[in-house]
N, CA, C and O atoms as a Tinker XYZ file with bonds, in Angstrom:
   284  protein
     1  N      8.288000  -15.273000   11.866000    73     2
     2  CA     9.627000  -15.489000   11.164000    64     1     3
     3  C     10.363000  -14.382000   10.927000    63     2     4     5
     4  O     10.043000  -13.445000   10.196000    81     3
     5  N     11.503000  -14.522000   11.649000    73     3     6
     6  CA    12.383000  -13.161000   11.399000    64     5     7
     7  C     13.165000  -13.003000   10.198000    63     6     8     9
     8  O     13.692000  -14.016000    9.739000    81     7
     9  N     13.325000  -11.896000    9.613000    73     7    10
    10  CA    14.048000  -12.055000    8.268000    64     9    11
    11  C     15.326000  -11.416000    8.505000    63    10    12    13
    12  O     15.266000  -10.316000    9.055000    81    11
    13  N     16.504000  -11.884000    8.199000    73    11    14
    14  CA    17.730000  -11.296000    8.467000    64    13    15
    15  C     18.384000  -10.842000    7.322000    63    14    16    17
    16  O     18.518000  -11.653000    6.405000    81    15
    17  N     18.807000   -9.743000    7.190000    73    15    18
    18  CA    19.460000   -9.262000    5.800000    64    17    19
    19  C     20.653000  -10.151000    5.399000    63    18    20    21
    20  O     21.341000  -10.704000    6.257000    81    19
    21  N     20.867000  -10.266000    4.187000    73    19    22
    22  CA    22.071000  -10.979000    3.936000    64    21    23
    23  C     23.228000   -9.892000    4.106000    63    22    24    25
    24  O     23.067000   -8.707000    3.817000    81    23
    25  N     24.404000  -10.425000    4.604000    73    23    26
    26  CA    25.373000   -9.528000    4.572000    64    25    27
    27  C     26.201000   -9.010000    3.507000    63    26    28    29
    28  O     26.612000   -9.861000    2.718000    81    27
    29  N     26.528000   -7.857000    3.308000    73    27    30
    30  CA    27.204000   -7.239000    2.175000    64    29    31
    31  C     28.649000   -7.581000    2.217000    63    30    32    33
    32  O     29.262000   -7.259000    3.234000    81    31
    33  N     29.205000   -8.114000    1.373000    73    31    34
    34  CA    30.689000   -8.706000    1.292000    64    33    35
    35  C     31.566000   -7.234000    1.187000    63    34    36    37
    36  O     31.162000   -6.287000    0.511000    81    35
    37  N     32.719000   -7.216000    1.905000    73    35    38
    38  CA    33.529000   -5.969000    1.853000    64    37    39
    39  C     33.925000   -5.931000    0.382000    63    38    40    41
    40  O     33.903000   -4.868000   -0.237000    81    39
    41  N     34.306000   -7.142000   -0.213000    73    39    42
    42  CA    35.068000   -6.998000   -1.423000    64    41    43
    43  C     34.108000   -6.551000   -2.602000    63    42    44    45
    44  O     34.531000   -6.058000   -3.648000    81    43
    45  N     32.735000   -6.781000   -2.312000    73    43    46
    46  CA    31.948000   -6.083000   -3.409000    64    45    47
    47  C     31.799000   -4.591000   -3.280000    63    46    48    49
    48  O     31.871000   -3.821000   -4.238000    81    47
    49  N     31.554000   -4.180000   -1.834000    73    47    50
    50  CA    31.620000   -2.758000   -1.691000    64    49    51
    51  C     32.879000   -2.223000   -2.253000    63    50    52    53
    52  O     32.806000   -1.301000   -3.065000    81    51
    53  N     34.180000   -2.770000   -1.858000    73    51    54
    54  CA    35.168000   -1.881000   -2.633000    64    53    55
    55  C     35.232000   -2.106000   -4.203000    63    54    56    57
    56  O     35.937000   -1.347000   -4.868000    81    55
    57  N     34.532000   -3.102000   -4.800000    73    55    58
    58  CA    34.401000   -3.184000   -6.280000    64    57    59
    59  C     33.552000   -1.805000   -6.729000    63    58    60    61
    60  O     33.854000   -0.963000   -7.575000    81    59
    61  N     32.573000   -1.872000   -5.995000    73    59    62
    62  CA    31.722000   -0.575000   -6.365000    64    61    63
    63  C     32.285000    0.715000   -6.186000    63    62    64    65
    64  O     32.044000    1.609000   -6.997000    81    63
    65  N     33.074000    0.908000   -5.114000    73    63    66
    66  CA    33.751000    2.047000   -4.921000    64    65    67
    67  C     34.724000    2.256000   -5.899000    63    66    68    69
    68  O     34.764000    3.412000   -6.322000    81    67
    69  N     35.555000    1.429000   -6.400000    73    67    70
    70  CA    36.634000    1.566000   -7.417000    64    69    71
    71  C     35.787000    1.680000   -8.733000    63    70    72    73
    72  O     36.367000    2.348000   -9.589000    81    71
    73  N     34.817000    1.297000   -9.030000    73    71    74
    74  CA    33.913000    1.548000  -10.307000    64    73    75
    75  C     33.567000    2.906000  -10.310000    63    74    76    77
    76  O     33.722000    3.604000  -11.312000    81    75
    77  N     33.071000    3.359000   -9.173000    73    75    78
    78  CA    32.528000    4.876000   -8.849000    64    77    79
    79  C     33.760000    5.816000   -9.294000    63    78    80    81
    80  O     33.684000    6.666000  -10.182000    81    79
    81  N     34.908000    5.521000   -8.530000    73    79    82
    82  CA    35.953000    6.332000   -8.823000    64    81    83
    83  C     36.562000    6.358000  -10.168000    63    82    84    85
    84  O     36.938000    7.448000  -10.598000    81    83
    85  N     36.716000    5.225000  -10.933000    73    83    86
    86  CA    36.998000    5.093000  -12.092000    64    85    87
    87  C     35.924000    6.043000  -13.166000    63    86    88    89
    88  O     36.266000    6.698000  -14.150000    81    87
    89  N     34.738000    5.884000  -12.681000    73    87    90
    90  CA    33.829000    6.719000  -13.504000    64    89    91
    91  C     34.071000    8.368000  -13.184000    63    90    92    93
    92  O     33.938000    9.237000  -14.045000    81    91
    93  N     34.334000    8.544000  -12.219000    73    91    94
    94  CA    34.530000   10.188000  -11.828000    64    93    95
    95  C     35.817000   10.403000  -12.558000    63    94    96    97
    96  O     35.884000   11.356000  -13.334000    81    95
    97  N     36.705000    9.724000  -12.414000    73    95    98
    98  CA    38.158000    9.917000  -13.107000    64    97    99
    99  C     37.772000   10.095000  -14.554000    63    98   100   101
   100  O     38.239000   11.037000  -15.194000    81    99
   101  N     37.025000    9.321000  -15.040000    73    99   102
   102  CA    36.713000    9.569000  -16.709000    64   101   103
   103  C     35.931000   10.920000  -17.019000    63   102   104   105
   104  O     36.120000   11.646000  -17.995000    81   103
   105  N     34.985000   11.114000  -15.960000    73   103   106
   106  CA    34.232000   12.286000  -16.466000    64   105   107
   107  C     35.165000   13.462000  -16.214000    63   106   108   109
   108  O     35.002000   14.425000  -16.963000    81   107
   109  N     36.182000   13.555000  -15.220000    73   107   110
   110  CA    36.959000   14.607000  -14.973000    64   109   111
   111  C     37.965000   14.828000  -16.122000    63   110   112   113
   112  O     38.217000   15.953000  -16.554000    81   111
   113  N     38.521000   13.707000  -16.588000    73   111   114
   114  CA    39.523000   13.914000  -17.711000    64   113   115
   115  C     38.711000   14.261000  -19.082000    63   114   116   117
   116  O     39.214000   14.960000  -19.962000    81   115
   117  N     37.528000   13.754000  -19.164000    73   115   118
   118  CA    36.751000   14.434000  -20.430000    64   117   119
   119  C     36.531000   15.826000  -20.432000    63   118   120   121
   120  O     36.343000   16.419000  -21.494000    81   119
   121  N     36.535000   16.462000  -19.230000    73   119   122
   122  CA    36.150000   17.868000  -19.435000    64   121   123
   123  C     37.502000   18.807000  -19.179000    63   122   124   125
   124  O     37.437000   20.016000  -18.958000    81   123
   125  N     38.713000   18.059000  -19.246000    73   123   126
   126  CA    39.888000   18.923000  -19.086000    64   125   127
   127  C     40.254000   19.554000  -20.599000    63   126   128   129
   128  O     39.914000   18.953000  -21.618000    81   127
   129  N     40.903000   20.688000  -20.637000    73   127   130
   130  CA    41.150000   21.247000  -21.867000    64   129   131
   131  C     42.289000   20.423000  -22.343000    63   130   132   133
   132  O     43.059000   19.787000  -21.624000    81   131
   133  N     42.309000   20.513000  -23.725000    73   131   134
   134  CA    43.197000   19.636000  -24.558000    64   133   135
   135  C     44.204000   20.779000  -25.180000    63   134   136   137
   136  O     43.799000   21.807000  -25.723000    81   135
   137  N     45.517000   20.441000  -25.014000    73   135   138
   138  CA    46.434000   21.151000  -25.708000    64   137   139
   139  C     46.566000   21.011000  -27.191000    63   138   140   141
   140  O     46.764000   19.918000  -27.722000    81   139
   141  N     46.435000   22.318000  -27.961000    73   139   142
   142  CA    46.359000   22.116000  -29.409000    64   141   143
   143  C     47.665000   21.466000  -29.966000    63   142   144   145
   144  O     48.795000   21.595000  -29.495000    81   143
   145  N     47.261000   20.681000  -31.153000    73   143   146
   146  CA    48.406000   19.998000  -31.539000    64   145   147
   147  C     49.324000   21.059000  -32.467000    63   146   148   149
   148  O     48.703000   21.999000  -32.965000    81   147
   149  N     50.494000   20.980000  -32.678000    73   147   150
   150  CA    51.230000   21.856000  -33.506000    64   149   151
   151  C     51.140000   21.236000  -34.874000    63   150   152   153
   152  O     51.284000   20.027000  -35.059000    81   151
   153  N     50.893000   22.127000  -35.840000    73   151   154
   154  CA    50.840000   21.717000  -37.234000    64   153   155
   155  C     52.113000   22.074000  -37.949000    63   154   156   157
   156  O     52.022000   22.561000  -39.076000    81   155
   157  N     53.224000   21.890000  -37.433000    73   155   158
   158  CA    54.469000   22.392000  -37.885000    64   157   159
   159  C     55.017000   21.241000  -39.109000    63   158   160   161
   160  O     55.923000   21.509000  -39.898000    81   159
   161  N     54.397000   20.144000  -39.087000    73   159   162
   162  CA    54.871000   19.058000  -40.079000    64   161   163
   163  C     54.482000   19.607000  -41.364000    63   162   164   165
   164  O     53.429000   20.201000  -41.593000    81   163
   165  N     55.541000   19.328000  -42.294000    73   163   166
   166  CA    55.517000   19.462000  -43.723000    64   165   167
   167  C     54.715000   18.567000  -44.502000    63   166   168   169
   168  O     54.775000   17.372000  -44.214000    81   167
   169  N     53.955000   18.952000  -45.464000    73   167   170
   170  CA    53.172000   18.174000  -46.232000    64   169   171
   171  C     54.231000   17.460000  -47.224000    63   170   172   173
   172  O     55.161000   18.111000  -47.699000    81   171
   173  N     54.037000   16.043000  -47.521000    73   171   174
   174  CA    54.816000   15.310000  -48.154000    64   173   175
   175  C     54.937000   15.830000  -49.713000    63   174   176   177
   176  O     53.937000   16.387000  -50.165000    81   175
   177  N     55.863000   15.716000  -50.400000    73   175   178
   178  CA    56.177000   16.375000  -51.697000    64   177   179
   179  C     55.565000   15.137000  -52.698000    63   178   180   181
   180  O     55.805000   13.936000  -52.575000    81   179
   181  N     54.710000   15.784000  -53.719000    73   179   182
   182  CA    54.058000   14.909000  -54.505000    64   181   183
   183  C     55.045000   14.349000  -55.467000    63   182   184   185
   184  O     56.035000   15.003000  -55.795000    81   183
   185  N     54.802000   13.154000  -55.930000    73   183   186
   186  CA    55.631000   12.358000  -56.808000    64   185   187
   187  C     55.364000   12.917000  -58.308000    63   186   188   189
   188  O     54.232000   13.131000  -58.743000    81   187
   189  N     56.491000   13.111000  -58.996000    73   187   190
   190  CA    56.256000   13.619000  -60.405000    64   189   191
   191  C     55.558000   12.602000  -61.184000    63   190   192   193
   192  O     55.808000   11.404000  -61.050000    81   191
   193  N     54.596000   13.104000  -62.081000    73   191   194
   194  CA    53.920000   12.139000  -62.984000    64   193   195
   195  C     54.781000   11.414000  -63.966000    63   194   196   197
   196  O     55.781000   11.997000  -64.385000    81   195
   197  N     54.513000   10.241000  -64.366000    73   195   198
   198  CA    55.485000    9.418000  -65.391000    64   197   199
   199  C     55.380000    9.976000  -66.598000    63   198   200   201
   200  O     54.332000   10.529000  -66.930000    81   199
   201  N     56.492000    9.903000  -67.448000    73   199   202
   202  CA    56.570000   10.636000  -68.588000    64   201   203
   203  C     55.558000    9.799000  -69.731000    63   202   204   205
   204  O     55.022000   10.513000  -70.578000    81   203
   205  N     55.323000    8.518000  -69.769000    73   203   206
   206  CA    54.643000    8.052000  -70.902000    64   205   207
   207  C     53.046000    7.695000  -70.248000    63   206   208   209
   208  O     52.398000    6.728000  -70.647000    81   207
   209  N     52.592000    8.564000  -69.277000    73   207   210
   210  CA    51.400000    8.350000  -68.890000    64   209   211
   211  C     51.060000    7.592000  -67.690000    63   210   212   213
   212  O     50.025000    7.758000  -67.046000    81   211
   213  N     51.923000    6.803000  -67.437000    73   211   214
   214  CA    52.037000    5.860000  -66.336000    64   213   215
   215  C     50.657000    4.880000  -65.984000    63   214   216   217
   216  O     50.579000    3.828000  -66.619000    81   215
   217  N     49.748000    5.146000  -65.153000    73   215   218
   218  CA    48.611000    4.168000  -65.196000    64   217   219
   219  C     48.979000    2.990000  -64.658000    63   218   220   221
   220  O     50.090000    2.815000  -64.157000    81   219
   221  N     48.115000    2.144000  -64.721000    73   219   222
   222  CA    48.045000    0.529000  -64.392000    64   221   223
   223  C     49.078000   -0.142000  -65.072000    63   222   224   225
   224  O     49.281000    0.102000  -66.262000    81   223
   225  N     49.827000   -1.047000  -64.384000    73   223   226
   226  CA    50.600000   -1.941000  -65.165000    64   225   227
   227  C     50.808000   -3.212000  -64.297000    63   226   228   229
   228  O     51.093000   -3.124000  -63.103000    81   227
   229  N     50.657000   -4.381000  -64.931000    73   227   230
   230  CA    50.627000   -5.557000  -64.198000    64   229   231
   231  C     51.860000   -6.095000  -63.836000    63   230   232   233
   232  O     52.523000   -6.791000  -64.604000    81   231
   233  N     52.290000   -5.728000  -62.394000    73   231   234
   234  CA    53.811000   -6.048000  -61.925000    64   233   235
   235  C     53.814000   -7.575000  -61.583000    63   234   236   237
   236  O     52.827000   -8.271000  -61.823000    81   235
   237  N     54.903000   -8.051000  -61.040000    73   235   238
   238  CA    55.173000   -9.273000  -60.872000    64   237   239
   239  C     54.099000  -10.010000  -59.855000    63   238   240   241
   240  O     53.533000  -11.076000  -60.098000    81   239
   241  N     53.978000   -9.395000  -58.938000    73   239   242
   242  CA    52.955000   -9.808000  -57.752000    64   241   243
   243  C     51.652000   -9.982000  -58.269000    63   242   244   245
   244  O     50.972000  -10.980000  -58.030000    81   243
   245  N     51.266000   -8.974000  -59.018000    73   243   246
   246  CA    49.785000   -8.761000  -59.600000    64   245   247
   247  C     49.842000   -9.992000  -60.639000    63   246   248   249
   248  O     48.828000  -10.688000  -60.604000    81   247
   249  N     50.667000  -10.328000  -61.403000    73   247   250
   250  CA    50.644000  -11.230000  -62.325000    64   249   251
   251  C     50.604000  -12.586000  -61.847000    63   250   252   253
   252  O     49.949000  -13.453000  -62.425000    81   251
   253  N     51.306000  -12.805000  -60.775000    73   251   254
   254  CA    51.135000  -13.973000  -60.097000    64   253   255
   255  C     49.726000  -14.280000  -59.418000    63   254   256   257
   256  O     49.267000  -15.419000  -59.335000    81   255
   257  N     49.082000  -13.116000  -58.935000    73   255   258
   258  CA    47.778000  -13.146000  -58.482000    64   257   259
   259  C     46.896000  -13.662000  -59.726000    63   258   260   261
   260  O     46.340000  -14.755000  -59.620000    81   259
   261  N     46.783000  -13.062000  -60.656000    73   259   262
   262  CA    46.217000  -13.351000  -61.777000    64   261   263
   263  C     46.327000  -14.602000  -62.321000    63   262   264   265
   264  O     45.373000  -15.080000  -62.935000    81   263
   265  N     47.781000  -15.447000  -62.128000    73   263   266
   266  CA    47.784000  -16.744000  -62.611000    64   265   267
   267  C     46.913000  -17.701000  -61.609000    63   266   268   269
   268  O     46.333000  -18.699000  -62.037000    81   267
   269  N     46.876000  -17.296000  -60.208000    73   267   270
   270  CA    46.326000  -18.203000  -59.343000    64   269   271
   271  C     44.745000  -18.345000  -59.412000    63   270   272   273
   272  O     44.092000  -19.231000  -58.862000    81   271
   273  N     44.204000  -17.201000  -60.270000    73   271   274
   274  CA    42.721000  -17.325000  -60.214000    64   273   275
   275  C     42.257000  -17.780000  -61.603000    63   274   276   277
   276  O     41.079000  -17.736000  -61.959000    81   275
   277  N     43.147000  -18.165000  -62.267000    73   275   278
   278  CA    42.590000  -18.769000  -63.786000    64   277   279
   279  C     42.126000  -20.082000  -63.433000    63   278   280   281
   280  O     42.812000  -20.835000  -62.742000    81   279
   281  N     40.756000  -20.453000  -63.969000    73   279   282
   282  CA    40.257000  -21.667000  -63.801000    64   281   283
   283  C     40.747000  -22.750000  -64.760000    63   282   284
   284  O     40.322000  -23.901000  -64.660000    81   283
């Protein structure tokens, strides 16, 4: 009995070639030098501390949440 190999579909070959090309492109991009980012942006100015100590206060939306959790 003679064994004939199954034919390879050209679409499958094209898919593997494209996958290899994408892999090669990813490898090439990963070794490229990266331009340093400029750190010219200014730091945000801190907000002043509240006069009476500030801290936690139950605002309207927090109070509404507390009302929904009561049993």
